[in-house]
N, C-alpha and C positions, 0 to 999 in steps of 0.2 A: 280398959273400955269397962263398963259398965253391964252386966248382963240382963236380958229382962225377966221380969219373976215370971211365973207360970199361971194366968188368969186361973180363977174360980172355975168358970165353965170351960176349960182347955181339958185332953184328954191326957188322961195316966195312962202309963204301960196299963195294959190288960182291962181295960175298959170299954167298950163299943160305942162312945162319942167321937166324935173329931170338930174342930171347930170350923165355920166357913169364913171366907172372906173375911168378912166384916164383922166377925168375933160372936156370932151365935153357934148355936150347938147345933150336931144333926148325930143321932144315933142308928147304928146300925138296924136295929125292928123298931123306927120309927119312920113313918112315913112324913119327908121332911114338908113344913108349910112356911112359904116367907113372909115374916111382918110386914105387916099392909102399907107399916110407916117408913119402908124402906123399900128404894127403889133400885128391886137383884137385879143382875144381871141374867137375863135370862136366856140368851141363846144358847142351843146346847152347843155342848166344845165338839170340833168337829176334828176330834184325835180324839187315843184311847189312852196307850199308855202314857204314863206323863212323862217319861223319861226321855222319851221319842219328839218329844215338842221343842222344836226352834223358834224361839219367838223373834228372831232375827237371824237374816243372813250372812256366814259367817262372813262372805265376801263384804260386806257393807260394815260387819262388825270393825274390820279389819280395816277398812278407810275411813271409820270413826277414829279409829283409837291411832291413825296416823296425823287425824288432823292435828292432833294435840302436840306434834312434834315429829321426826325421826326416832325412829325403832329398829331391834332388832328382830330377829325371825322369836326368838326365845324370849325373850321381852313381850312380846303380842302375844303371845298364847298365857303368858302370866295375868297379864291386866287383863286377859277379855275372862280367864276364867273369874280373879278377882270381882270383875264390873259386874258379872254375871251371879254373884254368889256362889261358886263353884259349883253351882246346879249341872252346869254342861260341860262336861273334861272335854277337851279341846286336843285332839293327838295333834303334837311335833309336824308331823308328815303333809300333814291335812293343811296348817298352816302354810309351809314354803312351796305347798302345790296351788295354793291358793294364791299365796304372792307370785309366782310364777306368770300365772293366765292374769293377773294385775297389771304384772309389768309388761305382758306381751300385749296388753289389749292398752295401754297407755296411760294409767289409771297410777300409777306408782313409778318409779325410781328406785333406783340398786345406786351404791357406791359404786360398784364394778359389775358391771352386767354379767361377765364371766366368772367372778368369785363366787364362794361355796361354803358354805359353815355355818356355826352360832352367830360368829361376830361380823355378817354381812347384814350391812345396815340398808332402808326402807325410808321413803317419804311418797307424802304425797302430790301427785300433780293437779295442775287447774283442770283438766279432766276428770281427775278421780274427785276431785270438791264438786265438781259439776252435778258428775253421778250418785254421790252422796246426799247433794242437796234432794235432787230431783227423786231418791227410794223414801227417804225420812217424809217427802209429802206424796208421796201415791197411796191412795188406798189399796189395803189387800181386796183381789180380784171375791166379789161376792154375789158373782151374777145368780150360778146354780151352786145346790148344795153338793161338798165334795164325796166320795166314798168311803161312808166312816162307817171302818169295823164293826162298833159295836152296833150300829143299827142295821146292818146287813147283816149281824149273826142273828140279832131277833126275828128279822123279816124270814132266813131262813129255816129257824125254830117253827115258826108255824105252820111249815110244809113239810116236815119232816117227819115218819110215820115211827109213833112211838117214843117222841119228845115231849116231855112237858115244858112248854115254853115258858108257864108262870117260873118253872125251877130254873132255867135258863138267866132268867131277869134278875133273882135273887144272888146266883151267883156271881154275876156282874156287878150285881149292886154293894155284896159285899167284902167285894177287891178293890172296890172306889171310894167306899168309905175307910178302908185298911189306908191308903195311899193316902186319903187327907187325916187319917192319925199322925204317917209318918210326918209329915209335911206340918200338922200343926206344931209337935217336938221339935219339927228346926226352928219356927217361926219363936217356938219360946224360948228355946236354945242360943239365938241368936243375939248379936249385939247390938240395944239399942241405935248405935249409927251406924249400922251397915246395911245403909239403904237397900243396896243390890239385891239382898238376900230378902230386905223386906217385899219389895217390889215382886219378885220372881215368883214367891211361896202365896202372897195375895192372889198372884192371878192363876196359881195353879189349884188352889182353894174353890177359888171362883169358876175354875171351868170343872175342876170335879165335882162342885155342886152341882151344875148344870146336868152333868150327864148323871146325876143321882134325881134328882130333879124328872129329867126327860124319862130316867127308867119306872119311875115311881106314877106318870100320867102313862104310859102306856101298859104299866100292869093293871092300874084301873080299867082305861079301855079294853082291853083285852078281856077284862074281869065282866062287861056290859055283852062281852057277843052270847050270842044264845050257845048252849052245851048242844054239840052234832049228836044226830039221832043215831044209834046205831043201827035199828029196822031200816033204815031206808037204804034204796038203792044207791048204788055208786052212781055219781055225777057220769056222764056220758065226755066224754074228752073234749075239749072246748075245739072251736072250730080254727085254723089260723090266721093271727091277725094280719092284712094288708099291712103292704110295709110301710107304704104309702099312709094310710092312717096314725099308725105307729107315729112316724116321721112328724104329721099334722099337730098328735099330743101332744109331743114332746117339744116340739116349735111353740106352742100357745104359752106350756108349762114354764119353758124359758122364757118366753117374752114376758109375761106374770112377774115373775123374779126379778125382772130389772125396772 
C-alpha cells in the first residue's frame, strides 16, 4: 500500500506547528484564525484527553460487526481496532463482557450458551438489527452542555488566589497543540487507502482545533476584564441564593438550549 507523503505545511518533529482537520496550519504561539472561505466545525469539543474519546458505543460497534456475519470474540476485537484506525485499543475481556450482556438482552446469539473460549461464535438477532438501526439514527443528547474538564479548570482558576488564569490557559493550549502534532504525524504516515485512520484523525484534529479556538477566545475575553484594584476593600460575602430562584434560572437556560 502506498504511504502518504508529508504535505509542505504539515508539522515536522521539533516544530511548533500542527495541521488542522482540513489541512491548514496552527502554531503553538499563534492565535488561530479560521479562513473566512471555509466553514469550520466551531462547536467546542466536550472532551479533553483525546485518547479517552469514544466516538461509538462498544456495544453498538460489536452489533455492527456482527451485522456483517457471525464472528468469534477475538475476531470482533481485531476487526474493531482495524476499522477504527487502531486508535482505540479494545480489551478482550471488554469484548466478552459486552457480548454476554448483548446475549442476555436478546441482541445476539451464541453457538452454545454454555460454552466459553475464543472459538465461541456469535451472531446478531433481529432485535439486535433493530437496536443497531435505531442507534445509528438517534442524534446524541445535546440539550445541555456537559461538564467539560477544560472549561471547569479555567473557571476554577479565576477564583483561586495566586493563580494566573492566563498561564493556565497557555499550559492547556500547548498540550492541545502538541497532541494535534502527534495526530498530524499519524495522518501523514497512514496509507492513502486507510479510511478508518483518515476519518478518526480528522475528527480528532477538528475537536482539538475547536478546543484551541475556545482557549484563544477565553484568553481574549479574560484580558478585557478590568484589573482588580489592590487598594479596594474586600467585597462582602454574597447573600445565599434562594433554591427556588436558582432552579428557575437553570430551567430557563435549559429551555433556551432546546
